[in-house]
N, C-alpha and C positions, 0 to 999 in steps of 0.2 A: 021409515027405516031405510028404504031403498035410496031415498034422496040423500040421506046422510052418508050412506056408503059410497055413492057416486061422487059426492063432494070430496070425500076422503081420498078416493083414487085419483081424482083430478089434482088435488093438492100434492099428493105424493109424486105424481109424474112430472108436474111442473117444477117441483123442487129439484128432482134428480136431473131434469133437463137443464135447468139453470146452472146447477153445479158442473155439469158436463161441459156446457158452453164456456163457463169461466175457466175451467182447466185447459180447454183447447186454446182459448185466447192467450192464457199465460204461457203455454208451450210455444205458440207462434211468436209471442213477444221475445221469449228467450232465444229462439233460433235467429230472429232478426238481429238481436244484439251481438251474437257471435259473428254473424256475417259482417256486420258493421265494423267490428273490431278487426277482423281479418283484412277488410278493405283498407282501413286506416294504416295497418302495419305495412301493407303492400305499397301504399302511397309514400310512406316514410322511407322505405328502402329505396324506391326510385328517386326520391328527392335527395337523399344523402349521396347517392351515386352521381347525380347530375351536379350537385354542388362541388363534390370532390373533383370532377372532371373540369368544371369551369372555374375552379378556385383561382388559378393563376390569372386568367383573363379578367376576372372580377377585380382581383388585387391590382393588376396593371391599370385597369380602367379607373379605379379609385385614386391611384397615384397620379395619373394624368389629370384627373379632375382637381386634385390638390395642387398640383403645379400650376394649372391654369388659373386657379383662384389666387395663388400667391404671386404669379409673375405676369398676369395680364388676363384679358378676356379671351373669348373663343370665337370672335367674329360675330357677325350678325348684329352690329351696333355696339358691341361691348369693348371694342378696341383690339389692337394686336397683342401677340403673346411673345415675350422674350424667349429666344431660343439660342442654341449654339449654331455653329456653321453648317451642321447637317440638318437643321430644322427641328431638332429634338428640344422640347422645353427645358429650360435651364434647371439644373438640380441644385445650384448654389448661386448666391449673390456675392461671393467673394471673388474679386478680380485678381488674376495672377500678379505676383509682386513685381514692382518696378525696381531697377537698380539706380542708386544715386549717382548722378554725374554722367550717365551713359546716354548719349543722344540716339535717336532713331527707334526708341521703344514705343509700342502702341498696343492697344487692345481694341478689337473690333466688336461692337455690339450688333446683334441680329434680332429681328422680330418678324414673326409671321403675321400675315394679315392681308389687307388689300393695298397693293402698291399704288403710289409711292409711299414709303414710310420715312418720316423725319424724326430726328432725335434731338432733344434739348437737355441741357444740364441745369439743375436747380438745387438749392439747399446744399451747396458744395463747400467743403473745407479743404479741398485738394490744394496742393502747392500751386502758387500763382502761375507757374510756367505750363501747367497742364490744361488742355482744352479738349472739348468734344465737338467734332464736326457734325453738320446736319446729317451726314451719312452714317454716323454712329462710330467714328474712329476717335478713341481717346488716346491722346499723345502728349508728349512733352518730355522735358529733362529735369526731373526734380533734383535739386542740388545736394540735399542732405537726407540721411535716413529719418524716418518718422512714420507715424500712423499707429493703428489703422485710421485712414481718412474715410469718412462717410460722404456720400453724395447721391443725389436722386437723378435718375435718367427717365425722361418721359418719351415714350414712343407714340407717334401719332400717325394714323392713316385715315382713309375716308370713312371708316366705320366708327372711329372714335379714338381715344387715347388711353394709355395706361402708364402709371408712374411706379417705379420700383426703386428702393434704396439699395445701393451697393456699397462695398467697402474695399479699400486698397491699402497696402502697406509698402512703404519705400524702404528697401534694405541696402546696406553697404555693399558695393560691388566687390566681388571676389577678385583675386589677382588674375589678370588676363593670362590665358593659356594659348600657346601657339598650336595650331592644328596643321599647319603646313609651313615649310616643306618637311618631309620626313624621308631620310634622315636630315638633320639640321646642318646641311653642308651642300656644296655644289662644286662641280668640276666643269670648267669651260675649256674650249680649244681656241687659241688665239686665231683671229680672223674669221671666226664662225659666230653669227648672231645667236644669242641664247637669252633665256628669261627664266628667272626664279620667282615664284609667287609666294608671298608670305600672307598668313591669315592668323588672327588672334581674336579672342573674345573672352569676356566683355572688354572692349578697348575703345579708347578715344583717339589714340595716335600710335603709329608705328614708325620709329626713327632708326637711323643708322649712324654709327661713328666708326672711324678708322679709314685708312688709305685704301682706295680702290684702284685697280689697273686702269690705265688710260683707255677710254672707249667704253667703259662700263659705268652706268649711273644707277643711283637708287632713287626711286619715287615713292615717297611716303604716303600714308593715308590713315584713315581711322581704324577700320578693322581689317584692311588689306594693304599690301604694298608690293612693289616689284623691284628686282635687281636685274637690269637688262642691258644689252648692248653687245658689241663685238670687241674683245680685247685686242689692242693694237699690237703690231709686231714688236718683239723685244720685251713684252710685258709678261712673259711666262714666269710663274712662281707661285708662292703661297701667300695669301692675303688674309690675316686674321682680323675680323671686324666684329662689331657688337650690334645686334639688332634688339631694340627695346620696344616692348609693348606697354602702354600706360593707359590708365583710366583716371577718373577723378579721385580714386582711393589709393591705388598701389601701382608699382611698376614691376616689370619682369624683363630684366636684361638677359640676353642669351648670347653666348659666344657662337660665332658663325665662321666657318673656314671656307674661303673661296680659293680654289686651286685652278690656275690657268696653265694648261698644258700647251706646249708650243714645239713644233718640230724643229730639229736642230738646224742651225744656219752654218754658213761657211766660216772658217777660221779667219780672223783679222788681227793685225794688219797683214799686208802682203810683202812688206820689206822692213828692214831695220838696219841701224849702224851701231858698231862697237869700235872701241879703240883699245889696242893692246896695252896691257899693264895698267888699265884703268877700270875700276869696278863699275859695272853697269848691268842692268837687267832689261830685257825686252819681254813684255807680257803679251801673250797671245790669248784670244778669247773666242768663244763661239756662243751665239744665242741659242735658246731652247730650254724647255723644261719638260721632264727631268734634264739636268745639265748633261750635255754630251761629253764623252771622253775625247780628249785631243791627243793625238799621237803623231810622232815624227816618222813618216813612212819612207822618206828618201833623203839621203845625205847625212844620215846619222854617223856614218863611219868616216866622213870627210869634214866634220866640224873642225874649225880652227883650234889649234892647241890652246888649252885653258878655257874653252867655252863648253858649257854643259847644258843639257836639256832636261827639264823636269816635266813629266806628263801630269795631267790632272783632268777633272771633270768640270767643264765650263771654262777653265783657264789653264795655261801652261806657261813655262818661262824658259828663256835663254839667258844664261848668266855667265859673266866673266868677273874675276876678282882682281884686286890690286896686285901688281907685280906679275900677273900671268902673261906669258909671252904668247901672242896670238899665232906667230909663225916664225920659223927660224931665219927666214930671209927678209924680215921686215927692214933690216939694214944691211948694207954691203958688208962684207967680211972685214974691210978696213975700218968700219964704223963711221964711214962718211957717206952721205947721200941717202936721202929718204926714199924708200921704195914707194911705189904708187899703191893706192887702196886696192884690195882684192875682194871680189864678189864670190860668195858661196851659195850655190843654188840648193834650196831645201824644199821639201814637200810635207805639208801638214794635213792631217785628216780629222774631220769632225764626224764621229761615229753616229749612226742612226740611234735615236733615243726611243724608238718604238711608238711615237705619236703618229697618228694617221698621216700618211704622205711623206714620212721621214725617210731619208736615204743617207748613205755615207757620202760625205762631201770633201773633196780634196782641194787644197789651196797651194799654189806655187809661191814660194817665199824666197826673197833674195837677201842674204845677210852680207853686209859690206863691212870689211875689217879695215880700220885705219891705223897707221903708225902714230905713236905719240910724239915723235920728233926728237926724242932724247937719244944721244949717241951711246955706244957701249965701248 
């Protein structure tokens, strides 16, 4: 009886202990799962923050990797990388357009790597005038619009080589436009060396047409030209000329005004003859631009009878008409005997015209009056 009871007690205690242990283990397992879930959540928050902060760097790195794959290797035996002039990997394989008929155009290729780097052109359908130098300079003068033309450039250095296909389009050149001078005119001073520079683009020639003052010459060129020299004495005035910029497609003629200022000179001539009762004119002149005013400053009240003076700018005149009597005593009162010629002293003035160095200039003039030999 006692053995049965003891066995029963042992079984009851063992069962309860086992159930207690299982419950404790299950509680511990639940607590561990909660802690593990919280840890995962914390890791996720940190990872999201880090990725957000590093997003741009990761994106830039991936882009650089993409460019490296497309345009060349990255060194270490894989060959150079095509870049722009700043060393940045190229973002495009389209070369800037060339203009038809315009010389002097070029495109420089660059590549990073282990110097020296050489460039070669293969698989090209570029116009025949275009070439690529070993230094990477693509140049030439395509004659007509066309394209896009495809061609392959291979860059080679000590680490290897890389080949990339590029494209280029030749377009019709636009009308050349003058960028200098501005304004499109010039003023010279006679006797002073001066130069005007012309510039136009896109152009193949700049030319000039029209008369130029003595001492001034035009030197043409492709995209630039000059008008230079020292205008000679007596060349003061306005010279309308035409400056034309041209290329293989169009021309652009432009009117250009060259003004030559010149300080006033003295009145010429210094003497002249007239005959009474015979129509004639003596023309007086003075150089300079703007044209100086010519005036009679002495002798105007003692001019011979029938002689008149007309003032002007640059020119003036002394005039006598038919039948005009120069003086009452040209013949003796009896009508016989020719009187001798008579001189009349006059003074003319060329007024300052405002050009640098200009002053009023006086000229002594002798007017000689002759008798016509007819009696009265």
